[in-house]
Every structure is written in C-alpha cells, then in structure tokens.
The first five atom37 places (N, CA, C, CB, O) and aatype in JSON, in Angstrom:
{
  "aatype": [12, 9, 6, 15, 10, 0, 11, 7, 7, 12, 7, 19, 10, 10, 9, 0, 0, 16, 14, 9, 7, 7, 3, 14, 15, 0, 17, 0, 5, 17, 7, 10, 0, 7, 10, 19, 19, 7, 18, 16, 10, 18, 1, 3, 17, 5, 1, 6, 11, 1, 12, 15, 19, 0, 10, 6, 11, 8, 5, 0, 17, 19, 5, 5, 16, 10, 10, 7, 0, 10, 6, 1, 15, 15, 10, 0, 12, 6, 1, 9, 16, 0, 19, 1, 15, 4, 14, 10, 3, 1, 6, 1, 1, 8, 3, 0],
  "atom_mask": [
    [1, 1, 1, 1, 1],
    [1, 1, 1, 1, 1],
    [1, 1, 1, 1, 1],
    [1, 1, 1, 1, 1],
    [1, 1, 1, 1, 1],
    [1, 1, 1, 1, 1],
    [1, 1, 1, 1, 1],
    [1, 1, 1, 0, 1],
    [1, 1, 1, 0, 1],
    [1, 1, 1, 1, 1],
    [1, 1, 1, 0, 1],
    [1, 1, 1, 1, 1],
    [1, 1, 1, 1, 1],
    [1, 1, 1, 1, 1],
    [1, 1, 1, 1, 1],
    [1, 1, 1, 1, 1],
    [1, 1, 1, 1, 1],
    [1, 1, 1, 1, 1],
    [1, 1, 1, 1, 1],
    [1, 1, 1, 1, 1],
    [1, 1, 1, 0, 1],
    [1, 1, 1, 0, 1],
    [1, 1, 1, 1, 1],
    [1, 1, 1, 1, 1],
    [1, 1, 1, 1, 1],
    [1, 1, 1, 1, 1],
    [1, 1, 1, 1, 1],
    [1, 1, 1, 1, 1],
    [1, 1, 1, 1, 1],
    [1, 1, 1, 1, 1],
    [1, 1, 1, 0, 1],
    [1, 1, 1, 1, 1],
    [1, 1, 1, 1, 1],
    [1, 1, 1, 0, 1],
    [1, 1, 1, 1, 1],
    [1, 1, 1, 1, 1],
    [1, 1, 1, 1, 1],
    [1, 1, 1, 0, 1],
    [1, 1, 1, 1, 1],
    [1, 1, 1, 1, 1],
    [1, 1, 1, 1, 1],
    [1, 1, 1, 1, 1],
    [1, 1, 1, 1, 1],
    [1, 1, 1, 1, 1],
    [1, 1, 1, 1, 1],
    [1, 1, 1, 1, 1],
    [1, 1, 1, 1, 1],
    [1, 1, 1, 1, 1],
    [1, 1, 1, 1, 1],
    [1, 1, 1, 1, 1],
    [1, 1, 1, 1, 1],
    [1, 1, 1, 1, 1],
    [1, 1, 1, 1, 1],
    [1, 1, 1, 1, 1],
    [1, 1, 1, 1, 1],
    [1, 1, 1, 1, 1],
    [1, 1, 1, 1, 1],
    [1, 1, 1, 1, 1],
    [1, 1, 1, 1, 1],
    [1, 1, 1, 1, 1],
    [1, 1, 1, 1, 1],
    [1, 1, 1, 1, 1],
    [1, 1, 1, 1, 1],
    [1, 1, 1, 1, 1],
    [1, 1, 1, 1, 1],
    [1, 1, 1, 1, 1],
    [1, 1, 1, 1, 1],
    [1, 1, 1, 0, 1],
    [1, 1, 1, 1, 1],
    [1, 1, 1, 1, 1],
    [1, 1, 1, 1, 1],
    [1, 1, 1, 1, 1],
    [1, 1, 1, 1, 1],
    [1, 1, 1, 1, 1],
    [1, 1, 1, 1, 1],
    [1, 1, 1, 1, 1],
    [1, 1, 1, 1, 1],
    [1, 1, 1, 1, 1],
    [1, 1, 1, 1, 1],
    [1, 1, 1, 1, 1],
    [1, 1, 1, 1, 1],
    [1, 1, 1, 1, 1],
    [1, 1, 1, 1, 1],
    [1, 1, 1, 1, 1],
    [1, 1, 1, 1, 1],
    [1, 1, 1, 1, 1],
    [1, 1, 1, 1, 1],
    [1, 1, 1, 1, 1],
    [1, 1, 1, 1, 1],
    [1, 1, 1, 1, 1],
    [1, 1, 1, 1, 1],
    [1, 1, 1, 1, 1],
    [1, 1, 1, 1, 1],
    [1, 1, 1, 1, 1],
    [1, 1, 1, 1, 1],
    [1, 1, 1, 1, 1]
  ],
  "atom_positions": [
    [[142.29, -61.06, 177.29], [141.16, -61.16, 178.2], [141.09, -59.93, 179.1], [141.27, -62.44, 179.04], [140.02, -59.35, 179.29]],
    [[142.23, -59.55, 179.64], [142.26, -58.37, 180.51], [141.89, -57.12, 179.72], [143.65, -58.21, 181.17], [141.19, -56.24, 180.21]],
    [[142.39, -57.08, 178.48], [142.09, -55.92, 177.64], [140.59, -55.84, 177.36], [142.88, -56.0, 176.31], [140.02, -54.75, 177.37]],
    [[139.96, -56.97, 177.12], [138.52, -56.99, 176.87], [137.74, -56.53, 178.1], [138.06, -58.39, 176.45], [136.76, -55.79, 177.99]],
    [[138.19, -56.98, 179.28], [137.53, -56.55, 180.51], [137.67, -55.05, 180.71], [138.09, -57.31, 181.71], [136.73, -54.38, 181.15]],
    [[138.85, -54.52, 180.41], [139.06, -53.08, 180.56], [138.16, -52.3, 179.61], [140.54, -52.71, 180.31], [137.56, -51.29, 180.0]],
    [[138.06, -52.76, 178.38], [137.19, -52.09, 177.41], [135.73, -52.17, 177.84], [137.36, -52.7, 176.0], [134.98, -51.2, 177.76]],
    [[135.35, -53.36, 178.29], [133.97, -53.53, 178.75], [133.66, -52.63, 179.94], [0.0, 0.0, 0.0], [132.57, -52.06, 180.02]],
    [[134.61, -52.51, 180.86], [134.42, -51.64, 182.02], [134.27, -50.19, 181.61], [0.0, 0.0, 0.0], [133.44, -49.46, 182.16]],
    [[135.09, -49.76, 180.65], [134.97, -48.38, 180.17], [133.63, -48.15, 179.5], [136.11, -48.05, 179.2], [133.02, -47.09, 179.65]],
    [[133.17, -49.16, 178.74], [131.87, -49.06, 178.08], [130.74, -48.95, 179.09], [0.0, 0.0, 0.0], [129.8, -48.17, 178.9]],
    [[130.81, -49.74, 180.14], [129.79, -49.7, 181.18], [129.77, -48.33, 181.86], [130.02, -50.8, 182.22], [128.71, -47.78, 182.13]],
    [[130.95, -47.8, 182.13], [131.01, -46.47, 182.73], [130.41, -45.41, 181.81], [132.46, -46.1, 183.06], [129.71, -44.51, 182.26]],
    [[130.69, -45.54, 180.52], [130.14, -44.57, 179.56], [128.62, -44.69, 179.49], [130.77, -44.79, 178.17], [127.93, -43.68, 179.43]],
    [[128.1, -45.91, 179.49], [126.64, -46.11, 179.45], [126.0, -45.59, 180.73], [126.3, -47.61, 179.24], [124.92, -45.0, 180.7]],
    [[126.67, -45.82, 181.86], [126.12, -45.34, 183.14], [126.06, -43.82, 183.18], [126.97, -45.86, 184.32], [125.23, -43.24, 183.88]],
    [[126.93, -43.17, 182.42], [126.96, -41.71, 182.42], [125.99, -41.11, 181.41], [128.36, -41.23, 182.13], [125.82, -39.89, 181.38]],
    [[125.36, -41.94, 180.6], [124.44, -41.43, 179.59], [123.2, -40.84, 180.26], [124.03, -42.55, 178.6], [122.54, -41.5, 181.05]],
    [[122.9, -39.58, 179.94], [121.72, -38.96, 180.55], [120.44, -39.57, 179.99], [121.73, -37.44, 180.31], [120.28, -39.69, 178.78]],
    [[119.53, -39.95, 180.86], [118.3, -40.62, 180.46], [117.25, -39.61, 180.01], [117.75, -41.46, 181.61], [116.62, -39.79, 178.97]],
    [[117.07, -38.56, 180.77], [116.03, -37.6, 180.44], [116.52, -36.48, 179.53], [0.0, 0.0, 0.0], [115.85, -35.46, 179.39]],
    [[117.67, -36.66, 178.91], [118.2, -35.62, 178.05], [118.84, -34.49, 178.83], [0.0, 0.0, 0.0], [119.0, -33.39, 178.3]],
    [[119.2, -34.73, 180.06], [119.81, -33.7, 180.91], [121.31, -33.61, 180.62], [119.55, -34.01, 182.42], [122.06, -34.52, 180.98]],
    [[121.76, -32.56, 179.98], [123.19, -32.45, 179.63], [124.09, -32.25, 180.85], [123.39, -31.31, 178.66], [125.3, -32.43, 180.75]],
    [[123.53, -31.88, 181.98], [124.36, -31.69, 183.16], [124.94, -33.02, 183.65], [123.56, -31.01, 184.27], [125.95, -33.04, 184.34]],
    [[124.28, -34.15, 183.3], [124.8, -35.46, 183.68], [126.12, -35.74, 182.95], [123.78, -36.57, 183.37], [127.01, -36.38, 183.5]],
    [[126.23, -35.25, 181.71], [127.49, -35.41, 180.96], [128.59, -34.58, 181.6], [127.31, -35.01, 179.48], [129.76, -34.96, 181.58]],
    [[128.22, -33.47, 182.17], [129.22, -32.57, 182.76], [129.9, -33.21, 183.96], [128.57, -31.26, 183.17], [131.04, -32.85, 184.27]],
    [[129.24, -34.14, 184.64], [129.86, -34.77, 185.8], [131.05, -35.64, 185.4], [128.84, -35.61, 186.56], [131.96, -35.86, 186.2]],
    [[131.05, -36.14, 184.16], [132.18, -36.96, 183.71], [133.25, -36.11, 183.06], [131.7, -38.03, 182.74], [134.43, -36.39, 183.23]],
    [[132.86, -35.11, 182.33], [133.81, -34.18, 181.74], [134.9, -34.85, 180.93], [0.0, 0.0, 0.0], [134.63, -35.62, 180.01]],
    [[136.12, -34.55, 181.28], [137.29, -35.05, 180.56], [137.39, -36.57, 180.65], [138.56, -34.4, 181.1], [137.8, -37.22, 179.68]],
    [[137.04, -37.15, 181.78], [137.12, -38.61, 181.94], [136.21, -39.32, 180.93], [136.74, -39.02, 183.38], [136.6, -40.31, 180.33]],
    [[135.01, -38.8, 180.75], [134.1, -39.39, 179.76], [134.62, -39.25, 178.35], [0.0, 0.0, 0.0], [134.48, -40.17, 177.53]],
    [[135.21, -38.11, 178.07], [135.79, -37.89, 176.75], [136.95, -38.85, 176.5], [136.26, -36.44, 176.61], [137.07, -39.41, 175.41]],
    [[137.79, -39.04, 177.5], [138.93, -39.95, 177.36], [138.45, -41.39, 177.16], [139.85, -39.86, 178.59], [138.98, -42.11, 176.32]],
    [[137.46, -41.81, 177.92], [136.92, -43.16, 177.77], [136.33, -43.34, 176.38], [135.85, -43.45, 178.85], [136.59, -44.35, 175.73]],
    [[135.54, -42.38, 175.93], [134.95, -42.46, 174.6], [136.0, -42.52, 173.51], [0.0, 0.0, 0.0], [135.9, -43.32, 172.58]],
    [[137.01, -41.67, 173.61], [138.07, -41.65, 172.61], [138.85, -42.96, 172.62], [139.02, -40.47, 172.86], [139.2, -43.49, 171.56]],
    [[139.13, -43.49, 173.81], [139.89, -44.73, 173.91], [139.11, -45.89, 173.29], [140.22, -45.05, 175.38], [139.69, -46.71, 172.58]],
    [[137.83, -45.96, 173.56], [137.01, -47.01, 172.96], [136.99, -46.89, 171.44], [135.59, -46.95, 173.51], [137.12, -47.89, 170.74]],
    [[136.82, -45.66, 170.93], [136.79, -45.46, 169.49], [138.13, -45.83, 168.86], [136.44, -44.0, 169.16], [138.17, -46.51, 167.83]],
    [[139.23, -45.4, 169.47], [140.57, -45.67, 168.93], [140.85, -47.17, 168.91], [141.64, -44.95, 169.76], [141.36, -47.69, 167.92]],
    [[140.51, -47.87, 169.98], [140.73, -49.3, 170.03], [139.87, -50.05, 169.02], [140.45, -49.83, 171.43], [140.31, -51.03, 168.42]],
    [[138.65, -49.58, 168.83], [137.77, -50.2, 167.84], [138.37, -50.06, 166.44], [136.36, -49.57, 167.88], [138.38, -51.01, 165.67]],
    [[138.88, -48.87, 166.11], [139.51, -48.64, 164.82], [140.76, -49.52, 164.65], [139.88, -47.17, 164.66], [140.99, -50.09, 163.58]],
    [[141.55, -49.63, 165.7], [142.75, -50.46, 165.64], [142.39, -51.93, 165.42], [143.58, -50.3, 166.92], [143.06, -52.62, 164.66]],
    [[141.36, -52.39, 166.1], [140.92, -53.78, 165.92], [140.49, -54.04, 164.48], [139.76, -54.11, 166.89], [140.79, -55.09, 163.92]],
    [[139.79, -53.08, 163.88], [139.38, -53.24, 162.48], [140.59, -53.33, 161.57], [138.47, -52.08, 162.04], [140.65, -54.18, 160.69]],
    [[141.58, -52.45, 161.78], [142.79, -52.47, 160.95], [143.56, -53.78, 161.14], [143.7, -51.27, 161.3], [144.04, -54.36, 160.17]],
    [[143.67, -54.23, 162.38], [144.41, -55.47, 162.64], [143.69, -56.67, 162.03], [144.59, -55.68, 164.15], [144.33, -57.6, 161.54]],
    [[142.37, -56.67, 162.06], [141.6, -57.76, 161.47], [141.86, -57.86, 159.98], [140.11, -57.56, 161.74], [142.08, -58.95, 159.45]],
    [[141.85, -56.72, 159.3], [142.12, -56.7, 157.86], [143.55, -57.17, 157.59], [141.89, -55.29, 157.28], [143.78, -57.96, 156.67]],
    [[144.5, -56.68, 158.36], [145.9, -57.06, 158.17], [146.1, -58.56, 158.4], [146.81, -56.26, 159.12], [146.83, -59.21, 157.64]],
    [[145.47, -59.11, 159.43], [145.59, -60.54, 159.69], [144.99, -61.38, 158.58], [144.93, -60.88, 161.02], [145.55, -62.41, 158.19]],
    [[143.85, -60.95, 158.07], [143.22, -61.69, 156.97], [144.11, -61.68, 155.74], [141.85, -61.1, 156.62], [144.25, -62.71, 155.07]],
    [[144.71, -60.53, 155.42], [145.63, -60.46, 154.28], [146.83, -61.36, 154.5], [146.09, -59.02, 154.04], [147.26, -62.07, 153.58]],
    [[147.38, -61.34, 155.69], [148.55, -62.17, 155.99], [148.21, -63.66, 155.9], [149.09, -61.84, 157.39], [148.98, -64.44, 155.35]],
    [[147.07, -64.05, 156.44], [146.68, -65.45, 156.38], [146.44, -65.9, 154.94], [145.42, -65.68, 157.21], [146.79, -67.02, 154.57]],
    [[145.86, -65.04, 154.12], [145.65, -65.37, 152.71], [147.0, -65.53, 152.0], [144.8, -64.29, 152.02], [147.17, -66.45, 151.19]],
    [[147.95, -64.66, 152.3], [149.27, -64.75, 151.68], [149.96, -66.05, 152.09], [150.13, -63.54, 152.07], [150.55, -66.73, 151.26]],
    [[149.9, -66.39, 153.38], [150.52, -67.63, 153.85], [149.88, -68.83, 153.18], [150.4, -67.74, 155.39], [150.58, -69.75, 152.75]],
    [[148.56, -68.83, 153.08], [147.87, -69.95, 152.46], [148.26, -70.09, 151.0], [146.35, -69.77, 152.58], [148.53, -71.19, 150.53]],
    [[148.29, -68.97, 150.27], [148.67, -69.02, 148.86], [150.11, -69.49, 148.7], [148.49, -67.65, 148.21], [150.41, -70.28, 147.8]],
    [[150.99, -69.01, 149.56], [152.4, -69.4, 149.48], [152.57, -70.89, 149.76], [153.24, -68.58, 150.47], [153.29, -71.58, 149.04]],
    [[151.9, -71.39, 150.79], [152.01, -72.8, 151.13], [151.4, -73.69, 150.06], [151.36, -73.07, 152.47], [151.94, -74.75, 149.75]],
    [[150.28, -73.27, 149.5], [149.67, -74.06, 148.43], [150.57, -74.11, 147.2], [148.3, -73.49, 148.05], [150.69, -75.16, 146.56]],
    [[151.19, -72.98, 146.88], [152.13, -72.96, 145.75], [153.32, -73.88, 145.99], [0.0, 0.0, 0.0], [153.73, -74.6, 145.09]],
    [[153.86, -73.85, 147.2], [154.98, -74.72, 147.52], [154.57, -76.19, 147.48], [155.54, -74.37, 148.91], [155.32, -77.04, 147.01]],
    [[153.37, -76.49, 147.96], [152.87, -77.86, 147.94], [152.69, -78.35, 146.5], [151.55, -77.96, 148.7], [153.02, -79.49, 146.19]],
    [[152.16, -77.5, 145.64], [151.97, -77.89, 144.24], [153.32, -78.13, 143.57], [151.19, -76.8, 143.48], [153.48, -79.1, 142.83]],
    [[154.29, -77.26, 143.83], [155.62, -77.45, 143.23], [156.28, -78.73, 143.75], [156.53, -76.25, 143.52], [156.91, -79.46, 142.99]],
    [[156.12, -78.99, 145.03], [156.69, -80.21, 145.61], [156.02, -81.46, 145.03], [156.55, -80.21, 147.15], [156.69, -82.46, 144.76]],
    [[154.71, -81.39, 144.85], [153.99, -82.53, 144.28], [154.45, -82.8, 142.86], [152.48, -82.28, 144.31], [154.65, -83.96, 142.47]],
    [[154.62, -81.74, 142.08], [155.11, -81.92, 140.71], [156.51, -82.5, 140.7], [155.09, -80.59, 139.96], [156.81, -83.37, 139.88]],
    [[157.36, -82.05, 141.58], [158.72, -82.58, 141.65], [158.69, -84.06, 142.03], [159.57, -81.79, 142.66], [159.44, -84.85, 141.45]],
    [[157.86, -84.44, 142.97], [157.76, -85.85, 143.37], [157.24, -86.71, 142.22], [156.83, -85.99, 144.6], [157.7, -87.83, 142.03]],
    [[156.28, -86.18, 141.46], [155.77, -86.93, 140.31], [156.87, -87.13, 139.28], [154.57, -86.19, 139.68], [157.0, -88.22, 138.71]],
    [[157.66, -86.1, 139.04], [158.76, -86.22, 138.08], [159.79, -87.23, 138.55], [159.42, -84.86, 137.85], [160.3, -88.03, 137.77]],
    [[160.1, -87.18, 139.83], [161.1, -88.11, 140.37], [160.61, -89.55, 140.27], [161.43, -87.76, 141.84], [161.35, -90.44, 139.87]],
    [[159.35, -89.77, 140.63], [158.83, -91.13, 140.58], [158.61, -91.6, 139.15], [157.52, -91.23, 141.36], [158.62, -92.8, 138.89]],
    [[158.42, -90.68, 138.21], [158.27, -91.07, 136.81], [159.62, -91.51, 136.24], [157.69, -89.9, 135.98], [159.67, -92.42, 135.4]],
    [[160.69, -90.89, 136.67], [162.02, -91.22, 136.15], [162.57, -92.47, 136.84], [162.99, -90.03, 136.35], [163.15, -93.33, 136.18]],
    [[162.4, -92.57, 138.13], [162.92, -93.69, 138.92], [161.76, -94.47, 139.5], [163.87, -93.19, 140.05], [160.69, -93.92, 139.78]],
    [[161.98, -95.74, 139.68], [160.94, -96.51, 140.34], [161.07, -96.31, 141.85], [161.04, -98.03, 139.97], [162.13, -95.94, 142.36]],
    [[160.0, -96.55, 142.52], [159.96, -96.35, 143.97], [160.81, -97.41, 144.67], [158.5, -96.4, 144.49], [160.67, -98.59, 144.35]],
    [[161.69, -97.03, 145.6], [162.52, -98.03, 146.31], [161.67, -99.05, 147.08], [163.47, -97.32, 147.27], [162.09, -100.19, 147.24]],
    [[160.51, -98.64, 147.54], [159.66, -99.58, 148.26], [159.14, -100.67, 147.33], [158.48, -98.85, 148.91], [159.0, -101.82, 147.74]],
    [[158.86, -100.32, 146.08], [158.4, -101.32, 145.11], [159.51, -102.34, 144.87], [157.99, -100.64, 143.78], [159.22, -103.54, 144.76]],
    [[160.75, -101.91, 144.78], [161.87, -102.83, 144.56], [162.0, -103.79, 145.74], [163.19, -102.04, 144.37], [162.25, -104.98, 145.54]],
    [[161.83, -103.29, 146.96], [161.91, -104.16, 148.14], [160.78, -105.18, 148.14], [161.87, -103.34, 149.43], [161.0, -106.34, 148.51]],
    [[159.62, -104.79, 147.74], [158.48, -105.71, 147.71], [158.71, -106.82, 146.68], [157.18, -104.95, 147.38], [158.34, -107.97, 146.92]],
    [[159.31, -106.46, 145.55], [159.59, -107.48, 144.53], [160.59, -108.51, 145.04], [160.11, -106.81, 143.24], [160.47, -109.7, 144.76]],
    [[161.57, -108.03, 145.78], [162.59, -108.95, 146.3], [162.02, -109.85, 147.4], [163.8, -108.16, 146.84], [162.43, -111.01, 147.53]],
    [[161.08, -109.33, 148.18], [160.51, -110.11, 149.27], [159.56, -111.2, 148.74], [159.76, -109.18, 150.23], [159.41, -112.25, 149.37]],
    [[158.95, -110.96, 147.62], [157.95, -111.9, 147.09], [158.54, -113.12, 146.45], [157.09, -111.24, 146.12], [157.8, -113.98, 145.98]]
  ]
}
C-alpha cells in the first residue's frame, strides 16, 4: 500500500511537471529529479510485469503438482479399497 502511494505520488509530480503549452523550460525546472522519478516509475513497472509472469508460472506449477498428487492419491485409495473392504462397512454390518 505504501509502495503504491509512493508510486502514485511520483506519477502526480511527473504529470504536474508536464509542460502544457509545449514550453521545454518547464521540464528544466525538474531536471535530474524528473528524470529520476521517470526512471523509477519505468523500472518499477518493468519489475511488476516480470513478477506477474513469474507468479503466474509458479501458481501453474503448484496447481499441476497438486493435481498430480491428488490423482495419484485417488488411484492409490481406489486400489486399497478394491483389495480390502472398508472398515466402516464392517462396523455397519456388525451393528445391524
């Protein structure tokens, strides 16, 4: 949240420094500070794009891994129940 506010503040400062009538002397008043703000915004935007792609890949890998484990576990449970009867079924037979 704080990071977003800082980025938004830098963006507002950059927009406020934009010359309206095409007067380049307005850019000169910001000089290095405007360049640093612009570069920081661009760099952070690029980093956010890279992190978004990395997170999507990681989430897809986790999902595929968990689904594979779930399928293997389900098959193992089916094999176990096919070989042995369910203990709950045996208890129900005795209770009846």
